PyMOL Python script that loads the backbone (N, CA, C, O; Angstrom):
from pymol import cmd

cmd.read_pdbstr("""\
ATOM      1  N   MET A   1     -13.518  32.859-107.995  1.00  0.00           N
ATOM      2  CA  MET A   1     -12.690  32.693-106.826  1.00  0.00           C
ATOM      3  C   MET A   1     -11.886  31.419-106.964  1.00  0.00           C
ATOM      4  O   MET A   1     -12.378  30.426-107.501  1.00  0.00           O
ATOM      5  N   SER A   2     -10.694  31.437-106.501  1.00  0.00           N
ATOM      6  CA  SER A   2      -9.867  30.239-106.563  1.00  0.00           C
ATOM      7  C   SER A   2     -10.023  29.426-105.286  1.00  0.00           C
ATOM      8  O   SER A   2     -10.553  29.899-104.281  1.00  0.00           O
ATOM      9  N   ASP A   3      -9.540  28.176-105.359  1.00  0.00           N
ATOM     10  CA  ASP A   3      -9.644  27.293-104.200  1.00  0.00           C
ATOM     11  C   ASP A   3      -8.691  27.681-103.078  1.00  0.00           C
ATOM     12  O   ASP A   3      -8.854  27.234-101.943  1.00  0.00           O
ATOM     13  N   SER A   4      -7.687  28.517-103.389  1.00  0.00           N
ATOM     14  CA  SER A   4      -6.730  28.915-102.355  1.00  0.00           C
ATOM     15  C   SER A   4      -7.158  30.201-101.650  1.00  0.00           C
ATOM     16  O   SER A   4      -6.350  30.833-100.970  1.00  0.00           O
ATOM     17  N   ASN A   5      -8.402  30.586-101.806  1.00  0.00           N
ATOM     18  CA  ASN A   5      -8.926  31.795-101.175  1.00  0.00           C
ATOM     19  C   ASN A   5      -8.904  31.622 -99.649  1.00  0.00           C
ATOM     20  O   ASN A   5      -9.438  30.635 -99.144  1.00  0.00           O
ATOM     21  N   PRO A   6      -8.300  32.557 -98.905  1.00  0.00           N
ATOM     22  CA  PRO A   6      -8.213  32.397 -97.445  1.00  0.00           C
ATOM     23  C   PRO A   6      -9.554  32.547 -96.731  1.00  0.00           C
ATOM     24  O   PRO A   6      -9.659  32.189 -95.558  1.00  0.00           O
ATOM     25  N   THR A   7     -10.571  33.062 -97.398  1.00  0.00           N
ATOM     26  CA  THR A   7     -11.877  33.238 -96.759  1.00  0.00           C
ATOM     27  C   THR A   7     -12.871  32.165 -97.184  1.00  0.00           C
ATOM     28  O   THR A   7     -14.079  32.353 -97.035  1.00  0.00           O
ATOM     29  N   ARG A   8     -12.390  31.061 -97.704  1.00  0.00           N
ATOM     30  CA  ARG A   8     -13.259  30.026 -98.253  1.00  0.00           C
ATOM     31  C   ARG A   8     -14.204  29.430 -97.216  1.00  0.00           C
ATOM     32  O   ARG A   8     -15.368  29.185 -97.534  1.00  0.00           O
ATOM     33  N   GLY A   9     -13.757  29.193 -96.013  1.00  0.00           N
ATOM     34  CA  GLY A   9     -14.593  28.575 -94.991  1.00  0.00           C
ATOM     35  C   GLY A   9     -15.407  29.554 -94.160  1.00  0.00           C
ATOM     36  O   GLY A   9     -16.170  29.144 -93.286  1.00  0.00           O
ATOM     37  N   TRP A  10     -15.251  30.826 -94.423  1.00  0.00           N
ATOM     38  CA  TRP A  10     -15.952  31.840 -93.619  1.00  0.00           C
ATOM     39  C   TRP A  10     -17.459  31.765 -93.786  1.00  0.00           C
ATOM     40  O   TRP A  10     -18.201  32.055 -92.847  1.00  0.00           O
ATOM     41  N   PHE A  11     -17.923  31.377 -94.974  1.00  0.00           N
ATOM     42  CA  PHE A  11     -19.364  31.276 -95.190  1.00  0.00           C
ATOM     43  C   PHE A  11     -19.974  30.242 -94.255  1.00  0.00           C
ATOM     44  O   PHE A  11     -20.998  30.496 -93.620  1.00  0.00           O
ATOM     45  N   ALA A  12     -19.342  29.076 -94.174  1.00  0.00           N
ATOM     46  CA  ALA A  12     -19.862  28.013 -93.303  1.00  0.00           C
ATOM     47  C   ALA A  12     -19.829  28.436 -91.835  1.00  0.00           C
ATOM     48  O   ALA A  12     -20.761  28.160 -91.081  1.00  0.00           O
ATOM     49  N   VAL A  13     -18.756  29.102 -91.442  1.00  0.00           N
ATOM     50  CA  VAL A  13     -18.654  29.576 -90.052  1.00  0.00           C
ATOM     51  C   VAL A  13     -19.724  30.621 -89.779  1.00  0.00           C
ATOM     52  O   VAL A  13     -20.376  30.585 -88.735  1.00  0.00           O
ATOM     53  N   GLY A  14     -19.909  31.552 -90.709  1.00  0.00           N
ATOM     54  CA  GLY A  14     -20.921  32.601 -90.531  1.00  0.00           C
ATOM     55  C   GLY A  14     -22.322  32.037 -90.440  1.00  0.00           C
ATOM     56  O   GLY A  14     -23.088  32.412 -89.552  1.00  0.00           O
ATOM     57  N   ILE A  15     -22.668  31.132 -91.356  1.00  0.00           N
ATOM     58  CA  ILE A  15     -23.999  30.512 -91.321  1.00  0.00           C
ATOM     59  C   ILE A  15     -24.181  29.707 -90.038  1.00  0.00           C
ATOM     60  O   ILE A  15     -25.252  29.730 -89.432  1.00  0.00           O
ATOM     61  N   GLY A  16     -23.138  29.000 -89.627  1.00  0.00           N
ATOM     62  CA  GLY A  16     -23.219  28.224 -88.390  1.00  0.00           C
ATOM     63  C   GLY A  16     -23.472  29.099 -87.173  1.00  0.00           C
ATOM     64  O   GLY A  16     -24.272  28.752 -86.304  1.00  0.00           O
ATOM     65  N   LEU A  17     -22.785  30.237 -87.114  1.00  0.00           N
ATOM     66  CA  LEU A  17     -22.986  31.151 -85.983  1.00  0.00           C
ATOM     67  C   LEU A  17     -24.374  31.785 -86.006  1.00  0.00           C
ATOM     68  O   LEU A  17     -24.990  31.972 -84.957  1.00  0.00           O
ATOM     69  N   ILE A  18     -24.867  32.116 -87.202  1.00  0.00           N
ATOM     70  CA  ILE A  18     -26.217  32.684 -87.299  1.00  0.00           C
ATOM     71  C   ILE A  18     -27.250  31.663 -86.845  1.00  0.00           C
ATOM     72  O   ILE A  18     -28.174  32.002 -86.106  1.00  0.00           O
ATOM     73  N   ILE A  19     -27.099  30.413 -87.281  1.00  0.00           N
ATOM     74  CA  ILE A  19     -28.050  29.372 -86.885  1.00  0.00           C
ATOM     75  C   ILE A  19     -27.959  29.104 -85.386  1.00  0.00           C
ATOM     76  O   ILE A  19     -28.983  28.946 -84.722  1.00  0.00           O
ATOM     77  N   LEU A  20     -26.739  29.050 -84.849  1.00  0.00           N
ATOM     78  CA  LEU A  20     -26.570  28.834 -83.414  1.00  0.00           C
ATOM     79  C   LEU A  20     -27.193  29.974 -82.609  1.00  0.00           C
ATOM     80  O   LEU A  20     -27.895  29.733 -81.627  1.00  0.00           O
ATOM     81  N   GLY A  21     -26.934  31.213 -83.024  1.00  0.00           N
ATOM     82  CA  GLY A  21     -27.512  32.362 -82.322  1.00  0.00           C
ATOM     83  C   GLY A  21     -29.028  32.355 -82.376  1.00  0.00           C
ATOM     84  O   GLY A  21     -29.692  32.646 -81.382  1.00  0.00           O
ATOM     85  N   GLY A  22     -29.579  32.020 -83.547  1.00  0.00           N
ATOM     86  CA  GLY A  22     -31.034  31.944 -83.676  1.00  0.00           C
ATOM     87  C   GLY A  22     -31.621  30.846 -82.810  1.00  0.00           C
ATOM     88  O   GLY A  22     -32.687  31.019 -82.219  1.00  0.00           O
ATOM     89  N   ALA A  23     -30.931  29.720 -82.730  1.00  0.00           N
ATOM     90  CA  ALA A  23     -31.421  28.615 -81.902  1.00  0.00           C
ATOM     91  C   ALA A  23     -31.405  28.979 -80.421  1.00  0.00           C
ATOM     92  O   ALA A  23     -32.361  28.697 -79.698  1.00  0.00           O
ATOM     93  N   VAL A  24     -30.322  29.603 -79.971  1.00  0.00           N
ATOM     94  CA  VAL A  24     -30.239  30.010 -78.555  1.00  0.00           C
ATOM     95  C   VAL A  24     -31.298  31.057 -78.244  1.00  0.00           C
ATOM     96  O   VAL A  24     -31.961  30.990 -77.209  1.00  0.00           O
ATOM     97  N   TYR A  25     -31.457  32.027 -79.146  1.00  0.00           N
ATOM     98  CA  TYR A  25     -32.462  33.073 -78.948  1.00  0.00           C
ATOM     99  C   TYR A  25     -33.869  32.472 -78.928  1.00  0.00           C
ATOM    100  O   TYR A  25     -34.686  32.830 -78.081  1.00  0.00           O
ATOM    101  N   GLY A  26     -34.148  31.564 -79.859  1.00  0.00           N
ATOM    102  CA  GLY A  26     -35.458  30.923 -79.902  1.00  0.00           C
ATOM    103  C   GLY A  26     -35.744  30.100 -78.661  1.00  0.00           C
ATOM    104  O   GLY A  26     -36.862  30.113 -78.145  1.00  0.00           O
ATOM    105  N   LEU A  27     -34.731  29.380 -78.177  1.00  0.00           N
ATOM    106  CA  LEU A  27     -34.904  28.594 -76.963  1.00  0.00           C
ATOM    107  C   LEU A  27     -35.169  29.495 -75.756  1.00  0.00           C
ATOM    108  O   LEU A  27     -36.038  29.202 -74.935  1.00  0.00           O
ATOM    109  N   ALA A  28     -34.413  30.594 -75.655  1.00  0.00           N
ATOM    110  CA  ALA A  28     -34.631  31.534 -74.545  1.00  0.00           C
ATOM    111  C   ALA A  28     -36.022  32.160 -74.625  1.00  0.00           C
ATOM    112  O   ALA A  28     -36.693  32.319 -73.605  1.00  0.00           O
ATOM    113  N   ALA A  29     -36.454  32.514 -75.831  1.00  0.00           N
ATOM    114  CA  ALA A  29     -37.794  33.077 -75.989  1.00  0.00           C
ATOM    115  C   ALA A  29     -38.859  32.051 -75.616  1.00  0.00           C
ATOM    116  O   ALA A  29     -39.845  32.387 -74.961  1.00  0.00           O
ATOM    117  N   PHE A  30     -38.662  30.802 -76.031  1.00  0.00           N
ATOM    118  CA  PHE A  30     -39.621  29.749 -75.707  1.00  0.00           C
ATOM    119  C   PHE A  30     -39.724  29.532 -74.201  1.00  0.00           C
ATOM    120  O   PHE A  30     -40.823  29.388 -73.664  1.00  0.00           O
ATOM    121  N   VAL A  31     -38.585  29.510 -73.524  1.00  0.00           N
ATOM    122  CA  VAL A  31     -38.587  29.334 -72.067  1.00  0.00           C
ATOM    123  C   VAL A  31     -39.256  30.533 -71.382  1.00  0.00           C
ATOM    124  O   VAL A  31     -40.039  30.358 -70.449  1.00  0.00           O
ATOM    125  N   GLY A  32     -38.949  31.735 -71.841  1.00  0.00           N
ATOM    126  CA  GLY A  32     -39.562  32.937 -71.264  1.00  0.00           C
ATOM    127  C   GLY A  32     -41.066  32.964 -71.473  1.00  0.00           C
ATOM    128  O   GLY A  32     -41.818  33.312 -70.562  1.00  0.00           O
ATOM    129  N   ILE A  33     -41.510  32.598 -72.676  1.00  0.00           N
ATOM    130  CA  ILE A  33     -42.945  32.547 -72.941  1.00  0.00           C
ATOM    131  C   ILE A  33     -43.603  31.472 -72.090  1.00  0.00           C
ATOM    132  O   ILE A  33     -44.727  31.643 -71.618  1.00  0.00           O
ATOM    133  N   GLY A  34     -42.897  30.364 -71.899  1.00  0.00           N
ATOM    134  CA  GLY A  34     -43.440  29.298 -71.050  1.00  0.00           C
ATOM    135  C   GLY A  34     -43.665  29.757 -69.618  1.00  0.00           C
ATOM    136  O   GLY A  34     -44.693  29.449 -69.014  1.00  0.00           O
ATOM    137  N   PHE A  35     -42.695  30.497 -69.074  1.00  0.00           N
ATOM    138  CA  PHE A  35     -42.867  31.032 -67.716  1.00  0.00           C
ATOM    139  C   PHE A  35     -44.014  32.029 -67.661  1.00  0.00           C
ATOM    140  O   PHE A  35     -44.804  32.014 -66.716  1.00  0.00           O
ATOM    141  N   ALA A  36     -44.113  32.897 -68.663  1.00  0.00           N
ATOM    142  CA  ALA A  36     -45.184  33.892 -68.672  1.00  0.00           C
ATOM    143  C   ALA A  36     -46.555  33.229 -68.796  1.00  0.00           C
ATOM    144  O   ALA A  36     -47.492  33.608 -68.093  1.00  0.00           O
ATOM    145  N   ILE A  37     -46.676  32.255 -69.674  1.00  0.00           N
ATOM    146  CA  ILE A  37     -47.960  31.579 -69.863  1.00  0.00           C
ATOM    147  C   ILE A  37     -48.349  30.784 -68.623  1.00  0.00           C
ATOM    148  O   ILE A  37     -49.525  30.746 -68.261  1.00  0.00           O
ATOM    149  N   SER A  38     -47.382  30.150 -67.969  1.00  0.00           N
ATOM    150  CA  SER A  38     -47.721  29.400 -66.756  1.00  0.00           C
ATOM    151  C   SER A  38     -48.181  30.331 -65.641  1.00  0.00           C
ATOM    152  O   SER A  38     -49.063  29.978 -64.860  1.00  0.00           O
ATOM    153  N   SER A  39     -47.587  31.519 -65.566  1.00  0.00           N
ATOM    154  CA  SER A  39     -48.033  32.498 -64.565  1.00  0.00           C
ATOM    155  C   SER A  39     -49.446  32.975 -64.865  1.00  0.00           C
ATOM    156  O   SER A  39     -50.274  33.084 -63.961  1.00  0.00           O
ATOM    157  N   VAL A  40     -49.719  33.255 -66.117  1.00  0.00           N
ATOM    158  CA  VAL A  40     -51.045  33.742 -66.501  1.00  0.00           C
ATOM    159  C   VAL A  40     -52.093  32.650 -66.322  1.00  0.00           C
ATOM    160  O   VAL A  40     -53.191  32.918 -65.833  1.00  0.00           O
ATOM    161  N   SER A  41     -51.764  31.429 -66.711  1.00  0.00           N
ATOM    162  CA  SER A  41     -52.755  30.357 -66.575  1.00  0.00           C
ATOM    163  C   SER A  41     -53.024  30.023 -65.111  1.00  0.00           C
ATOM    164  O   SER A  41     -54.118  29.575 -64.768  1.00  0.00           O
ATOM    165  N   ALA A  42     -52.034  30.238 -64.248  1.00  0.00           N
ATOM    166  CA  ALA A  42     -52.274  30.015 -62.815  1.00  0.00           C
ATOM    167  C   ALA A  42     -53.275  31.027 -62.273  1.00  0.00           C
ATOM    168  O   ALA A  42     -54.097  30.699 -61.418  1.00  0.00           O
ATOM    169  N   GLU A  43     -53.204  32.265 -62.776  1.00  0.00           N
ATOM    170  CA  GLU A  43     -54.141  33.298 -62.314  1.00  0.00           C
ATOM    171  C   GLU A  43     -55.485  33.182 -63.011  1.00  0.00           C
ATOM    172  O   GLU A  43     -56.528  33.304 -62.368  1.00  0.00           O
ATOM    173  N   ALA A  44     -55.475  32.944 -64.331  1.00  0.00           N
ATOM    174  CA  ALA A  44     -56.726  32.905 -65.089  1.00  0.00           C
ATOM    175  C   ALA A  44     -57.425  31.557 -64.969  1.00  0.00           C
ATOM    176  O   ALA A  44     -58.653  31.487 -65.022  1.00  0.00           O
ATOM    177  N   GLY A  45     -56.666  30.507 -64.813  1.00  0.00           N
ATOM    178  CA  GLY A  45     -57.258  29.185 -64.653  1.00  0.00           C
ATOM    179  C   GLY A  45     -57.740  28.556 -65.945  1.00  0.00           C
ATOM    180  O   GLY A  45     -58.461  27.559 -65.905  1.00  0.00           O
ATOM    181  N   GLY A  46     -57.363  29.106 -67.090  1.00  0.00           N
ATOM    182  CA  GLY A  46     -57.837  28.556 -68.362  1.00  0.00           C
ATOM    183  C   GLY A  46     -56.689  28.111 -69.239  1.00  0.00           C
ATOM    184  O   GLY A  46     -55.522  28.312 -68.900  1.00  0.00           O
ATOM    185  N   PRO A  47     -57.015  27.517 -70.348  1.00  0.00           N
ATOM    186  CA  PRO A  47     -55.975  27.059 -71.284  1.00  0.00           C
ATOM    187  C   PRO A  47     -55.427  28.229 -72.114  1.00  0.00           C
ATOM    188  O   PRO A  47     -55.887  28.481 -73.227  1.00  0.00           O
ATOM    189  N   VAL A  48     -54.474  28.912 -71.575  1.00  0.00           N
ATOM    190  CA  VAL A  48     -53.916  30.088 -72.224  1.00  0.00           C
ATOM    191  C   VAL A  48     -52.952  29.693 -73.347  1.00  0.00           C
ATOM    192  O   VAL A  48     -52.622  30.518 -74.199  1.00  0.00           O
ATOM    193  N   TRP A  49     -52.500  28.440 -73.351  1.00  0.00           N
ATOM    194  CA  TRP A  49     -51.568  27.991 -74.386  1.00  0.00           C
ATOM    195  C   TRP A  49     -52.178  28.083 -75.781  1.00  0.00           C
ATOM    196  O   TRP A  49     -51.447  28.199 -76.765  1.00  0.00           O
ATOM    197  N   ALA A  50     -53.504  28.033 -75.879  1.00  0.00           N
ATOM    198  CA  ALA A  50     -54.168  28.105 -77.177  1.00  0.00           C
ATOM    199  C   ALA A  50     -53.944  29.464 -77.848  1.00  0.00           C
ATOM    200  O   ALA A  50     -54.046  29.581 -79.070  1.00  0.00           O
ATOM    201  N   ILE A  51     -53.640  30.483 -77.047  1.00  0.00           N
ATOM    202  CA  ILE A  51     -53.382  31.819 -77.597  1.00  0.00           C
ATOM    203  C   ILE A  51     -52.143  31.799 -78.485  1.00  0.00           C
ATOM    204  O   ILE A  51     -52.057  32.572 -79.439  1.00  0.00           O
ATOM    205  N   LEU A  52     -51.191  30.934 -78.188  1.00  0.00           N
ATOM    206  CA  LEU A  52     -49.937  30.890 -78.931  1.00  0.00           C
ATOM    207  C   LEU A  52     -50.007  30.047 -80.197  1.00  0.00           C
ATOM    208  O   LEU A  52     -49.008  29.948 -80.909  1.00  0.00           O
ATOM    209  N   LEU A  53     -51.125  29.448 -80.499  1.00  0.00           N
ATOM    210  CA  LEU A  53     -51.229  28.576 -81.654  1.00  0.00           C
ATOM    211  C   LEU A  53     -50.982  29.314 -82.967  1.00  0.00           C
ATOM    212  O   LEU A  53     -50.189  28.856 -83.790  1.00  0.00           O
ATOM    213  N   ILE A  54     -51.643  30.436 -83.174  1.00  0.00           N
ATOM    214  CA  ILE A  54     -51.495  31.168 -84.441  1.00  0.00           C
ATOM    215  C   ILE A  54     -50.091  31.742 -84.603  1.00  0.00           C
ATOM    216  O   ILE A  54     -49.498  31.543 -85.663  1.00  0.00           O
ATOM    217  N   PRO A  55     -49.518  32.447 -83.614  1.00  0.00           N
ATOM    218  CA  PRO A  55     -48.139  32.905 -83.797  1.00  0.00           C
ATOM    219  C   PRO A  55     -47.149  31.745 -83.925  1.00  0.00           C
ATOM    220  O   PRO A  55     -46.136  31.870 -84.614  1.00  0.00           O
ATOM    221  N   GLY A  56     -47.431  30.638 -83.276  1.00  0.00           N
ATOM    222  CA  GLY A  56     -46.562  29.470 -83.393  1.00  0.00           C
ATOM    223  C   GLY A  56     -46.569  28.904 -84.800  1.00  0.00           C
ATOM    224  O   GLY A  56     -45.521  28.519 -85.319  1.00  0.00           O
ATOM    225  N   LEU A  57     -47.733  28.849 -85.421  1.00  0.00           N
ATOM    226  CA  LEU A  57     -47.825  28.376 -86.802  1.00  0.00           C
ATOM    227  C   LEU A  57     -47.099  29.321 -87.758  1.00  0.00           C
ATOM    228  O   LEU A  57     -46.422  28.874 -88.684  1.00  0.00           O
ATOM    229  N   ALA A  58     -47.240  30.621 -87.532  1.00  0.00           N
ATOM    230  CA  ALA A  58     -46.546  31.601 -88.375  1.00  0.00           C
ATOM    231  C   ALA A  58     -45.031  31.483 -88.207  1.00  0.00           C
ATOM    232  O   ALA A  58     -44.294  31.559 -89.190  1.00  0.00           O
ATOM    233  N   GLY A  59     -44.567  31.300 -86.985  1.00  0.00           N
ATOM    234  CA  GLY A  59     -43.137  31.137 -86.734  1.00  0.00           C
ATOM    235  C   GLY A  59     -42.601  29.864 -87.363  1.00  0.00           C
ATOM    236  O   GLY A  59     -41.498  29.863 -87.909  1.00  0.00           O
ATOM    237  N   LEU A  60     -43.355  28.790 -87.296  1.00  0.00           N
ATOM    238  CA  LEU A  60     -42.954  27.539 -87.918  1.00  0.00           C
ATOM    239  C   LEU A  60     -42.869  27.688 -89.434  1.00  0.00           C
ATOM    240  O   LEU A  60     -41.937  27.184 -90.060  1.00  0.00           O
ATOM    241  N   GLY A  61     -43.835  28.375 -90.017  1.00  0.00           N
ATOM    242  CA  GLY A  61     -43.798  28.632 -91.455  1.00  0.00           C
ATOM    243  C   GLY A  61     -42.583  29.452 -91.850  1.00  0.00           C
ATOM    244  O   GLY A  61     -41.955  29.180 -92.873  1.00  0.00           O
ATOM    245  N   PHE A  62     -42.245  30.457 -91.044  1.00  0.00           N
ATOM    246  CA  PHE A  62     -41.066  31.274 -91.309  1.00  0.00           C
ATOM    247  C   PHE A  62     -39.794  30.433 -91.248  1.00  0.00           C
ATOM    248  O   PHE A  62     -38.922  30.571 -92.106  1.00  0.00           O
ATOM    249  N   LEU A  63     -39.678  29.577 -90.259  1.00  0.00           N
ATOM    250  CA  LEU A  63     -38.496  28.723 -90.139  1.00  0.00           C
ATOM    251  C   LEU A  63     -38.367  27.755 -91.306  1.00  0.00           C
ATOM    252  O   LEU A  63     -37.262  27.492 -91.781  1.00  0.00           O
ATOM    253  N   ILE A  64     -39.496  27.225 -91.766  1.00  0.00           N
ATOM    254  CA  ILE A  64     -39.464  26.316 -92.912  1.00  0.00           C
ATOM    255  C   ILE A  64     -39.006  27.058 -94.165  1.00  0.00           C
ATOM    256  O   ILE A  64     -38.182  26.544 -94.922  1.00  0.00           O
ATOM    257  N   LEU A  65     -39.530  28.254 -94.389  1.00  0.00           N
ATOM    258  CA  LEU A  65     -39.110  29.029 -95.560  1.00  0.00           C
ATOM    259  C   LEU A  65     -37.648  29.454 -95.469  1.00  0.00           C
ATOM    260  O   LEU A  65     -36.947  29.460 -96.481  1.00  0.00           O
ATOM    261  N   LEU A  66     -37.182  29.806 -94.282  1.00  0.00           N
ATOM    262  CA  LEU A  66     -35.782  30.171 -94.102  1.00  0.00           C
ATOM    263  C   LEU A  66     -34.876  28.980 -94.403  1.00  0.00           C
ATOM    264  O   LEU A  66     -33.850  29.137 -95.064  1.00  0.00           O
ATOM    265  N   ALA A  67     -35.242  27.803 -93.931  1.00  0.00           N
ATOM    266  CA  ALA A  67     -34.459  26.609 -94.218  1.00  0.00           C
ATOM    267  C   ALA A  67     -34.457  26.306 -95.716  1.00  0.00           C
ATOM    268  O   ALA A  67     -33.434  25.888 -96.259  1.00  0.00           O
ATOM    269  N   LYS A  68     -35.597  26.515 -96.393  1.00  0.00           N
ATOM    270  CA  LYS A  68     -35.673  26.287 -97.832  1.00  0.00           C
ATOM    271  C   LYS A  68     -34.727  27.218 -98.581  1.00  0.00           C
ATOM    272  O   LYS A  68     -34.044  26.785 -99.510  1.00  0.00           O
ATOM    273  N   VAL A  69     -34.676  28.488 -98.193  1.00  0.00           N
ATOM    274  CA  VAL A  69     -33.796  29.454 -98.851  1.00  0.00           C
ATOM    275  C   VAL A  69     -32.336  29.061 -98.681  1.00  0.00           C
ATOM    276  O   VAL A  69     -31.563  29.107 -99.638  1.00  0.00           O
ATOM    277  N   VAL A  70     -31.958  28.677 -97.476  1.00  0.00           N
ATOM    278  CA  VAL A  70     -30.565  28.308 -97.217  1.00  0.00           C
ATOM    279  C   VAL A  70     -30.197  27.053 -97.998  1.00  0.00           C
ATOM    280  O   VAL A  70     -29.127  27.005 -98.606  1.00  0.00           O
ATOM    281  N   VAL A  71     -31.053  26.041 -97.996  1.00  0.00           N
ATOM    282  CA  VAL A  71     -30.757  24.802 -98.716  1.00  0.00           C
ATOM    283  C   VAL A  71     -30.716  25.044-100.220  1.00  0.00           C
ATOM    284  O   VAL A  71     -29.846  24.510-100.908  1.00  0.00           O
ATOM    285  N   ASP A  72     -31.652  25.848-100.741  1.00  0.00           N
ATOM    286  CA  ASP A  72     -31.635  26.156-102.177  1.00  0.00           C
ATOM    287  C   ASP A  72     -30.360  26.873-102.573  1.00  0.00           C
ATOM    288  O   ASP A  72     -29.789  26.590-103.626  1.00  0.00           O
ATOM    289  N   ARG A  73     -29.910  27.797-101.743  1.00  0.00           N
ATOM    290  CA  ARG A  73     -28.680  28.530-102.060  1.00  0.00           C
ATOM    291  C   ARG A  73     -27.462  27.618-102.015  1.00  0.00           C
ATOM    292  O   ARG A  73     -26.587  27.714-102.876  1.00  0.00           O
ATOM    293  N   LEU A  74     -27.395  26.750-101.040  1.00  0.00           N
ATOM    294  CA  LEU A  74     -26.247  25.865-100.920  1.00  0.00           C
ATOM    295  C   LEU A  74     -26.190  24.826-102.041  1.00  0.00           C
ATOM    296  O   LEU A  74     -25.106  24.358-102.390  1.00  0.00           O
ATOM    297  N   ASN A  75     -27.331  24.463-102.603  1.00  0.00           N
ATOM    298  CA  ASN A  75     -27.381  23.433-103.630  1.00  0.00           C
ATOM    299  C   ASN A  75     -27.518  23.981-105.042  1.00  0.00           C
ATOM    300  O   ASN A  75     -27.744  23.201-105.968  1.00  0.00           O
ATOM    301  N   ASN A  76     -27.391  25.284-105.248  1.00  0.00           N
ATOM    302  CA  ASN A  76     -27.584  25.882-106.559  1.00  0.00           C
ATOM    303  C   ASN A  76     -26.246  25.998-107.281  1.00  0.00           C
ATOM    304  O   ASN A  76     -25.402  26.818-106.919  1.00  0.00           O
ATOM    305  N   ALA A  77     -26.064  25.173-108.297  1.00  0.00           N
ATOM    306  CA  ALA A  77     -24.802  25.174-109.050  1.00  0.00           C
ATOM    307  C   ALA A  77     -24.624  26.454-109.850  1.00  0.00           C
ATOM    308  O   ALA A  77     -23.496  26.905-110.047  1.00  0.00           O
ATOM    309  N   GLU A  78     -25.718  27.046-110.314  1.00  0.00           N
ATOM    310  CA  GLU A  78     -25.614  28.278-111.099  1.00  0.00           C
ATOM    311  C   GLU A  78     -25.064  29.424-110.248  1.00  0.00           C
ATOM    312  O   GLU A  78     -24.218  30.186-110.716  1.00  0.00           O
ATOM    313  N   ASP A  79     -25.530  29.553-109.016  1.00  0.00           N
ATOM    314  CA  ASP A  79     -25.001  30.581-108.120  1.00  0.00           C
ATOM    315  C   ASP A  79     -23.515  30.356-107.857  1.00  0.00           C
ATOM    316  O   ASP A  79     -22.733  31.306-107.830  1.00  0.00           O
ATOM    317  N   ASP A  80     -23.131  29.097-107.665  1.00  0.00           N
ATOM    318  CA  ASP A  80     -21.721  28.793-107.436  1.00  0.00           C
ATOM    319  C   ASP A  80     -20.874  29.145-108.659  1.00  0.00           C
ATOM    320  O   ASP A  80     -19.765  29.661-108.524  1.00  0.00           O
ATOM    321  N   HIS A  81     -21.399  28.864-109.846  1.00  0.00           N
ATOM    322  CA  HIS A  81     -20.679  29.189-111.080  1.00  0.00           C
ATOM    323  C   HIS A  81     -20.441  30.694-111.178  1.00  0.00           C
ATOM    324  O   HIS A  81     -19.325  31.127-111.465  1.00  0.00           O
ATOM    325  N   TYR A  82     -21.480  31.492-110.941  1.00  0.00           N
ATOM    326  CA  TYR A  82     -21.325  32.937-111.038  1.00  0.00           C
ATOM    327  C   TYR A  82     -20.415  33.481-109.938  1.00  0.00           C
ATOM    328  O   TYR A  82     -19.685  34.447-110.159  1.00  0.00           O
ATOM    329  N   SER A  83     -20.455  32.873-108.766  1.00  0.00           N
ATOM    330  CA  SER A  83     -19.583  33.319-107.681  1.00  0.00           C
ATOM    331  C   SER A  83     -18.124  33.103-108.037  1.00  0.00           C
ATOM    332  O   SER A  83     -17.273  33.919-107.683  1.00  0.00           O
ATOM    333  N   ARG A  84     -17.824  32.015-108.732  1.00  0.00           N
ATOM    334  CA  ARG A  84     -16.446  31.692-109.079  1.00  0.00           C
ATOM    335  C   ARG A  84     -15.953  32.397-110.346  1.00  0.00           C
ATOM    336  O   ARG A  84     -14.781  32.762-110.432  1.00  0.00           O
ATOM    337  N   ASN A  85     -16.838  32.589-111.326  1.00  0.00           N
ATOM    338  CA  ASN A  85     -16.382  32.974-112.653  1.00  0.00           C
ATOM    339  C   ASN A  85     -16.687  34.401-113.090  1.00  0.00           C
ATOM    340  O   ASN A  85     -16.039  34.895-114.013  1.00  0.00           O
ATOM    341  N   VAL A  86     -17.625  35.070-112.481  1.00  0.00           N
ATOM    342  CA  VAL A  86     -17.986  36.416-112.919  1.00  0.00           C
ATOM    343  C   VAL A  86     -17.094  37.428-112.216  1.00  0.00           C
ATOM    344  O   VAL A  86     -16.940  37.409-110.995  1.00  0.00           O
ATOM    345  N   ASP A  87     -16.513  38.309-113.014  1.00  0.00           N
ATOM    346  CA  ASP A  87     -15.648  39.349-112.436  1.00  0.00           C
ATOM    347  C   ASP A  87     -16.490  40.361-111.685  1.00  0.00           C
ATOM    348  O   ASP A  87     -17.611  40.690-112.076  1.00  0.00           O
ATOM    349  N   LYS A  88     -15.924  40.837-110.611  1.00  0.00           N
ATOM    350  CA  LYS A  88     -16.652  41.798-109.779  1.00  0.00           C
ATOM    351  C   LYS A  88     -16.108  43.175-110.003  1.00  0.00           C
ATOM    352  O   LYS A  88     -16.585  44.134-109.396  1.00  0.00           O
TER     353      LYS A  88
END
""", "prot")
cmd.dss("prot")
cmd.show_as("cartoon", "prot")
cmd.util.cbc("prot")
cmd.orient("prot")
């Protein structure tokens, strides 16, 4: 690909929108779960937040791996070389 490609910045815009959408969705889910857990703990009277520990750890692990994939792709010179030089 040449530097005068009109779609050069689309990757950054696309990744930015995906990250923004995921952040908004995650925040909304967190707030919704917070309301649900507070309602349940008011009725049950126990520490219901402990139920979310295991799924929370799994979600955190997923986010860490997703960030690793994105950073590895952005910093991989070999992928950039093939994107620019290999005919499609």
